[in-house]
TIRO-620253 format. One record per residue (C-alpha): x, y, z. Coordinates in steps of 0.05 Angstrom, whole numbers. Example, Ala and Ser with C-alpha at 12.3 -4.5 7.8 and 13.67 -1.06 7.14 Angstrom:
2
246_-90_156
273_-21_143
//
This chain:
182
-1246_-274_-2167
-1258_-316_-2105
-1327_-331_-2079
-1313_-290_-2017
-1295_-229_-2059
-1356_-238_-2103
-1400_-243_-2041
-1366_-182_-2010
-1376_-143_-2074
-1450_-159_-2076
-1460_-142_-2003
-1423_-77_-2013
-1465_-59_-2074
-1530_-76_-2038
-1514_-36_-1976
-1490_22_-2018
-1554_20_-2059
-1597_18_-1997
-1559_76_-1968
-1563_118_-2032
-1637_104_-2044
-1656_113_-1971
-1618_179_-1965
-1649_205_-2030
-1720_190_-2007
-1707_218_-1937
-1678_282_-1968
-1742_290_-2009
-1784_279_-1946
-1744_333_-1911
-1752_380_-1970
-1827_369_-1972
-1833_381_-1897
-1792_446_-1902
-1836_470_-1960
-1898_453_-1919
-1871_494_-1861
-1857_554_-1906
-1926_550_-1937
-1960_547_-1869
-1919_605_-1842
-1936_648_-1901
-2010_629_-1900
-2016_642_-1825
-1982_709_-1833
-2028_731_-1890
-2090_704_-1855
-2072_741_-1791
-2061_806_-1829
-2127_798_-1867
-2167_783_-1804
-2136_842_-1767
-2152_887_-1826
-2224_862_-1828
-2229_874_-1754
-2202_945_-1761
-2250_962_-1817
-2310_932_-1781
-2292_971_-1717
-2286_1036_-1757
-2352_1022_-1791
-2385_1007_-1724
-2359_1073_-1695
-2389_1111_-1754
-2455_1075_-1746
-2455_1090_-1671
-2444_1163_-1688
-2503_1162_-1736
-2547_1129_-1684
-2527_1182_-1634
-2555_1234_-1682
-2491_1259_-1715
-2498_1284_-1786
-2448_1250_-1831
-2402_1294_-1871
-2387_1280_-1945
-2322_1249_-1922
-2358_1204_-1872
-2407_1181_-1928
-2349_1166_-1974
-2313_1128_-1919
-2375_1087_-1902
-2389_1068_-1974
-2316_1047_-1984
-2315_1003_-1923
-2356_947_-1955
-2308_945_-2013
-2248_945_-1965
-2278_888_-1925
-2289_849_-1990
-2216_859_-2010
-2192_834_-1942
-2238_773_-1946
-2211_758_-2016
-2140_762_-1990
-2158_715_-1934
-2189_666_-1983
-2128_668_-2027
-2085_654_-1967
-2127_593_-1951
-2106_563_-2019
-2042_545_-1983
-2081_493_-1944
-2094_455_-2008
-2020_458_-2027
-1996_437_-1959
-2045_379_-1960
-2013_357_-2026
-1943_362_-1996
-1964_323_-1935
-1997_270_-1979
-1934_264_-2022
-1890_260_-1960
-1934_204_-1932
-1930_166_-1997
-1855_174_-1998
-1850_148_-1926
-1895_89_-1943
-1852_75_-2005
-1789_77_-1963
-1821_30_-1913
-1839_-18_-1969
-1768_-10_-1996
-1739_-31_-1929
-1791_-87_-1923
-1766_-116_-1989
-1696_-117_-1961
-1720_-153_-1898
-1763_-201_-1938
-1706_-222_-1984
-1655_-224_-1928
-1698_-268_-1883
-1688_-328_-1929
-1612_-326_-1923
-1589_-374_-1869
-1518_-376_-1842
-1507_-443_-1876
-1530_-417_-1945
-1475_-425_-1996
-1443_-364_-2026
-1470_-375_-2096
-1541_-374_-2071
-1526_-313_-2028
-1497_-277_-2088
-1559_-295_-2129
-1606_-271_-2074
-1567_-206_-2064
-1571_-193_-2139
-1647_-203_-2137
-1653_-157_-2076
-1611_-103_-2109
-1654_-107_-2172
-1720_-106_-2133
-1697_-47_-2092
-1675_-8_-2154
-1742_-21_-2187
-1781_0_-2125
-1740_64_-2119
-1752_83_-2192
-1826_67_-2186
-1832_110_-2123
-1797_168_-2156
-1840_164_-2218
-1905_163_-2177
-1888_225_-2137
-1899_290_-2173
-1848_345_-2166
-1896_404_-2166
-1952_423_-2119
-2010_462_-2148
-2072_495_-2122
-2132_454_-2144
-2195_474_-2107
-2206_549_-2103
-2229_588_-2164
-2186_650_-2156
-2133_624_-2204
-2082_569_-2212
-2019_569_-2171
-1962_520_-2179
-1905_515_-2130
-1841_475_-2125
//
């Protein structure tokens, strides 16, 4: 095989590797961002529903209290309704707190995405660092050697980055139970 073909083969392998590794990491970034968006949408929806339910219960309770202050005698049904309102408010608050667990999970997704972007930046920096030493007058054997080193360094960095980043996101801070997603 001629030197030119060997060089072309190494350049092709290097560029292909950069493309494959870069696309893989960017796909994972995209996936993490989409999962974050879904978590936030669901959390906001649940929080909104919980707060509206709390507001409705508090407004009904206030109306009953206003009636009592105006001198109305509460019926047995009114008494039962008033005593159940505290429990109902507690249930809505618990639902809101559970919904806030998504903040912890989205923070983990964002942290993982940022680490992946930093790893990809380092990955591209390695390519630039190794490529900077190649001058136009560098002979093809040295270029082939450097390209081999670059390819190896990039493959190692990509594997290290993948091994550092966990696949699952789990709820870590609230005490209402463990949740693991993705």
